[in-house]
C-alpha positions as CSV (number, residue, x, y, z in Angstrom):
1,M,-66.8,126.2,-14.6
2,L,-68.9,125.4,-11.5
3,P,-70.2,121.8,-11.1
4,T,-74.0,121.4,-11.4
5,L,-75.8,119.3,-8.9
6,G,-78.0,116.7,-10.5
7,I,-80.7,114.4,-9.2
8,T,-78.3,111.6,-8.4
9,A,-75.8,113.9,-6.6
10,E,-74.2,112.5,-3.5
11,V,-73.3,114.6,-0.4
12,A,-69.6,115.2,-1.4
13,E,-67.2,118.1,-1.8
14,N,-66.9,117.7,-5.6
15,F,-70.2,119.4,-6.1
16,T,-68.9,122.7,-4.7
17,E,-66.2,125.3,-5.1
18,D,-64.0,125.6,-2.0
19,R,-64.2,128.7,0.1
20,R,-61.0,130.5,0.7
21,G,-59.3,131.6,3.9
22,N,-60.5,135.2,3.8
23,R,-63.9,134.0,5.0
24,K,-65.1,131.3,7.4
25,Q,-64.2,127.8,6.5
26,A,-67.0,125.4,5.6
27,T,-67.2,121.9,7.0
28,T,-68.5,118.8,5.2
29,N,-71.8,119.0,7.1
30,C,-72.1,122.8,6.6
31,A,-72.8,123.5,10.3
32,C,-70.5,126.5,10.4
33,V,-71.0,130.1,11.6
34,S,-68.3,132.6,11.9
35,A,-67.9,134.5,15.1
36,N,-67.9,137.7,13.1
37,D,-71.4,136.7,11.8
38,S,-73.0,136.5,15.3
39,A,-74.5,140.0,15.2
40,T,-75.4,140.0,11.5
41,M,-76.8,136.5,10.7
42,R,-79.1,134.0,12.2
43,G,-78.1,130.7,13.7
44,V,-77.5,127.6,11.6
45,F,-80.4,126.4,9.5
46,T,-81.6,123.0,10.5
47,Q,-85.0,122.5,8.8
48,A,-86.9,123.4,5.6
49,I,-90.3,122.9,4.2
50,V,-90.5,121.9,0.5
51,R,-93.2,120.8,-1.9
52,P,-92.7,119.3,-5.3
53,P,-94.4,120.8,-8.4
54,S,-97.8,119.3,-9.3
55,R,-98.7,117.8,-12.6
56,N,-100.4,121.0,-13.6
57,F,-97.4,123.1,-12.7
58,A,-97.5,124.8,-16.1
59,A,-101.0,126.2,-15.3
60,G,-99.5,128.5,-12.7
61,L,-98.9,132.2,-12.9
62,T,-96.0,133.5,-14.9
63,T,-94.8,136.7,-16.6
64,A,-91.8,135.0,-18.2
65,E,-91.9,134.2,-21.9
66,L,-89.5,131.2,-21.8
67,G,-91.9,128.5,-22.9
68,V,-93.9,125.8,-21.2
69,P,-92.0,124.0,-18.3
70,N,-91.3,120.3,-18.7
71,Y,-92.9,118.6,-15.8
72,Q,-90.5,115.6,-15.5
73,R,-87.5,118.0,-15.8
74,A,-89.0,120.2,-13.1
75,L,-89.3,117.2,-10.8
76,E,-85.7,116.3,-11.4
77,Q,-84.5,119.8,-10.7
78,H,-86.6,120.0,-7.5
79,A,-85.1,116.7,-6.3
80,A,-81.6,118.1,-6.9
81,Y,-82.6,121.2,-5.0
82,C,-83.7,119.1,-2.0
83,A,-80.5,117.1,-2.2
84,A,-78.5,120.3,-2.0
85,L,-80.4,121.5,1.1
86,E,-79.7,118.1,2.7
87,Q,-76.1,118.4,1.7
88,C,-76.0,121.7,3.7
89,G,-77.3,119.9,6.8
90,L,-81.0,120.6,6.7
91,Q,-83.8,118.1,7.6
92,L,-86.6,118.4,5.1
93,I,-90.3,118.5,5.8
94,R,-91.8,117.3,2.5
95,L,-95.3,118.3,1.7
96,E,-97.3,116.5,-1.0
97,A,-97.8,118.1,-4.4
98,D,-101.1,120.0,-4.5
99,E,-102.9,120.2,-7.9
100,R,-105.4,122.6,-6.5
101,Y,-102.7,125.3,-6.5
102,P,-100.3,125.0,-9.5
103,D,-97.9,127.6,-7.9
104,S,-97.8,125.8,-4.5
105,C,-94.3,124.4,-5.0
106,F,-93.2,128.0,-4.3
107,V,-93.7,127.5,-0.6
108,E,-91.7,130.6,0.4
109,D,-94.5,132.9,-0.7
110,A,-97.0,131.4,1.9
111,A,-94.9,131.7,5.1
112,L,-91.6,132.7,6.7
113,V,-89.9,131.7,9.9
114,I,-88.1,134.4,11.9
115,E,-85.7,134.3,14.8
116,D,-86.2,136.6,17.8
117,S,-83.1,138.6,18.2
118,R,-83.3,138.5,22.0
119,T,-84.4,135.0,22.8
120,F,-83.3,133.2,19.5
121,A,-86.7,131.5,19.6
122,K,-88.2,130.7,16.1
123,H,-91.6,132.2,15.2
124,A,-93.7,131.4,12.1
125,V,-95.5,134.0,10.1
126,L,-98.3,133.1,7.6
127,T,-98.3,135.6,4.8
128,L,-101.2,136.5,2.5
129,P,-100.2,136.2,-1.1
130,G,-101.1,139.0,-3.4
131,A,-102.4,136.7,-6.2
132,P,-106.0,135.6,-5.4
133,S,-105.4,132.2,-7.0
134,R,-102.8,131.5,-4.3
135,L,-104.8,132.3,-1.2
136,G,-105.7,128.7,-0.6
137,E,-102.1,127.7,-0.1
138,I,-102.2,129.5,3.3
139,E,-104.4,126.9,4.9
140,S,-102.2,124.0,3.9
141,M,-99.2,125.8,5.3
142,R,-101.1,126.7,8.5
143,G,-101.8,123.0,9.2
144,E,-98.1,122.2,8.8
145,L,-96.7,125.1,10.8
146,S,-99.3,124.8,13.7
147,G,-97.8,121.5,14.5
148,L,-94.3,122.9,14.6
149,F,-94.7,126.2,16.4
150,P,-96.8,127.1,19.5
151,A,-98.4,130.2,17.9
152,L,-98.5,131.7,14.4
153,D,-98.4,135.3,13.4
154,E,-100.2,136.2,10.2
155,I,-100.9,138.9,7.7
156,R,-104.5,139.9,7.5
157,S,-106.5,141.5,4.7
158,P,-106.4,144.1,3.2
159,G,-102.7,143.5,3.6
160,T,-100.9,141.2,1.2
161,V,-97.4,139.8,1.5
162,D,-95.5,137.3,-0.7
163,G,-92.6,135.7,1.0
164,G,-90.5,136.4,-2.1
165,D,-90.6,140.0,-1.1
166,I,-88.9,139.4,2.2
167,C,-85.1,139.5,2.3
168,E,-83.7,138.6,5.7
169,A,-80.3,140.1,6.4
170,G,-79.5,139.0,9.9
171,T,-81.8,140.8,12.3
172,H,-82.8,143.3,9.7
173,F,-85.4,142.5,7.0
174,F,-85.8,144.3,3.7
175,I,-89.5,144.2,2.8
176,G,-90.3,144.7,-0.9
177,I,-93.4,146.7,-1.9
178,S,-94.5,145.1,-5.1
179,E,-97.4,144.0,-7.2
180,R,-97.8,141.2,-4.7
181,T,-96.9,142.8,-1.4
182,N,-98.8,146.0,-0.6
183,E,-98.0,148.8,1.9
184,D,-100.6,147.5,4.5
185,G,-99.1,144.1,4.5
186,A,-95.6,145.4,4.7
187,R,-96.6,147.5,7.7
188,Q,-98.2,144.5,9.4
189,L,-95.0,142.5,8.9
190,A,-92.8,145.3,10.1
191,E,-94.8,145.3,13.4
192,I,-94.5,141.6,13.8
193,L,-90.7,141.9,13.3
194,T,-90.5,144.6,15.8
195,E,-92.2,142.5,18.4
196,H,-89.5,139.9,17.9
197,G,-86.6,142.4,18.2
198,C,-85.9,142.7,14.5
199,T,-85.7,145.8,12.4
200,S,-87.0,146.3,8.8
201,S,-87.1,148.8,6.0
202,F,-89.2,149.0,2.8
203,V,-87.9,148.7,-0.7
204,D,-90.3,149.9,-3.4
205,I,-89.9,147.8,-6.6
206,R,-93.1,148.8,-8.3
207,V,-91.4,151.4,-10.6
208,R,-88.4,151.4,-12.8
209,T,-85.1,152.0,-11.0
210,H,-83.2,153.3,-14.0
211,A,-85.7,154.7,-16.5
212,Q,-83.1,155.1,-19.2
213,D,-82.5,151.3,-19.2
214,A,-85.3,149.4,-20.9
215,R,-84.2,146.2,-19.2
216,A,-84.7,147.7,-15.7
217,T,-88.5,147.0,-15.5
218,S,-90.2,146.3,-12.2
219,L,-89.2,143.0,-10.5
220,L,-91.9,140.5,-9.6
221,H,-90.4,140.1,-6.1
222,L,-87.7,141.8,-4.2
223,K,-85.6,138.7,-4.0
224,S,-85.7,138.5,-7.8
225,G,-83.0,141.1,-7.5
226,V,-81.3,140.8,-4.1
227,A,-80.0,138.1,-1.8
228,Y,-78.2,138.2,1.6
229,L,-74.9,136.4,1.6
230,G,-74.0,137.0,5.3
231,E,-71.3,139.3,6.7
232,K,-73.2,142.4,5.7
233,T,-72.9,141.4,2.0
234,L,-75.7,141.4,-0.6
235,A,-75.8,140.0,-4.1
236,V,-77.8,142.6,-6.1
237,S,-79.0,143.2,-9.6
238,E,-78.2,146.5,-11.3
239,A,-81.9,147.4,-11.1
240,L,-81.5,147.7,-7.3
241,A,-77.8,148.4,-6.8
242,K,-78.2,152.1,-6.2
243,H,-81.1,151.8,-3.8
244,E,-80.6,153.8,-0.6
245,E,-81.5,150.9,1.7
246,F,-78.5,148.9,0.6
247,R,-75.9,151.7,1.0
248,S,-74.3,150.3,4.2
249,Y,-73.8,146.8,2.7
250,D,-71.0,145.4,0.6
251,L,-72.5,144.6,-2.8
252,V,-71.7,141.8,-5.1
253,H,-73.0,143.1,-8.4
254,V,-74.8,140.7,-10.8
255,D,-74.1,141.4,-14.4
256,P,-77.3,142.5,-16.3
257,S,-76.9,139.6,-18.7
258,E,-77.2,137.3,-15.7
259,D,-80.0,139.0,-13.7
260,Y,-81.6,135.7,-12.8
261,A,-78.5,134.8,-10.8
262,A,-79.4,137.4,-8.2
263,N,-81.9,135.0,-6.6
264,C,-79.5,132.8,-4.7
265,I,-79.5,131.6,-1.1
266,E,-76.9,131.3,1.6
267,V,-77.3,128.1,3.6
268,N,-75.0,127.3,6.4
269,G,-71.8,128.6,4.8
270,R,-72.6,127.7,1.2
271,V,-74.4,129.6,-1.5
272,L,-76.9,127.9,-3.8
273,I,-76.8,129.5,-7.2
274,A,-78.6,129.0,-10.5
275,A,-76.4,127.1,-13.0
276,S,-75.2,128.7,-16.3
277,H,-74.3,132.1,-14.9
278,P,-70.5,132.0,-15.1
279,R,-69.7,135.7,-14.4
280,F,-71.6,135.6,-11.1
281,A,-70.2,132.2,-10.1
282,A,-66.7,133.6,-10.8
283,K,-67.3,136.6,-8.6
284,L,-68.5,134.5,-5.7
285,R,-65.5,132.2,-6.1
286,D,-63.1,135.1,-6.2
287,L,-64.6,136.4,-3.0
288,G,-64.1,133.0,-1.3
289,Y,-67.7,131.7,-1.3
290,E,-68.3,128.0,-1.6
291,T,-71.1,127.4,-4.1
292,I,-73.5,124.7,-5.3
293,A,-74.9,125.3,-8.8
294,L,-78.3,124.0,-9.6
295,E,-80.3,123.8,-12.8
296,M,-83.4,126.0,-12.5
297,S,-84.6,126.3,-16.1
298,E,-88.1,124.9,-15.5
299,F,-88.8,127.1,-12.5
300,Q,-87.5,130.2,-14.2
301,K,-90.2,129.6,-16.8
302,M,-92.7,130.1,-14.0
303,D,-91.1,133.2,-12.4
304,G,-89.6,131.0,-9.7
305,G,-86.1,130.9,-8.2
306,L,-84.0,129.1,-5.6
307,S,-85.4,131.0,-2.6
308,C,-89.0,130.3,-3.6
309,L,-88.8,126.6,-3.3
310,S,-88.3,126.3,0.5
311,V,-89.1,127.8,3.9
312,R,-85.9,127.6,5.8
313,W,-85.1,128.0,9.5
């Protein structure tokens, strides 16, 4: 069984599963990139923006029917998440909780940072969330990013984009068309990516993928069902596994009973996964991935996952 990182976790190897020799070897500070990855994954992550949940976190948007989140437990889980990012070598930019926007701890939906495939320069993009109640989060993110990047690209109305619909796979980006990201916003983002030497393709998740399976309903975000693990490999839920856009990738299938586990993040040679998904954890371990398991119960109640809680670059 994989260890679970708690709020008092220290930066130490006993919180992870060792990667095996068939893939690149991780180091204690996680600053590792395989030579084979150079054409298919970005450079080492060094920074991330995070924001803790606010006291009115439970007033945010959710389609889950898992009960009301426990605020104190959410804070503890967020602190453990931040500790895991630091364990992987990232310096965190910590924003203050914002009670004006109960969903604002899910910072990924408001912005993304991309790397120009030719110059390797980083560029920030302000999104435009599809939920009207979240539009105010953009200005807070604008103020933070404008001090870090010389210029900001941004999605403009009538386009909408949630960062949770953007799956970066090296220099290629999968853009989910969803209830939160519309076609106009996806086209705008694709143009921005092209300007920075990146390619993109659209993945429509607004309809059932397997109509005969009652569980295969529309996903909230693309990354609710897919994650890039590096080396042309995707973790993918069964609802998306047969999608044409993923055909040229190696797929790590997530068991339907563990669909939530599909939202995981690769950070500098380690994979952060949601705890209590033993089948998925075992698959990653058998493939040689080093993992950090994190409790995410309170964020799952609010439709959130591991990728949602940070903007990483």
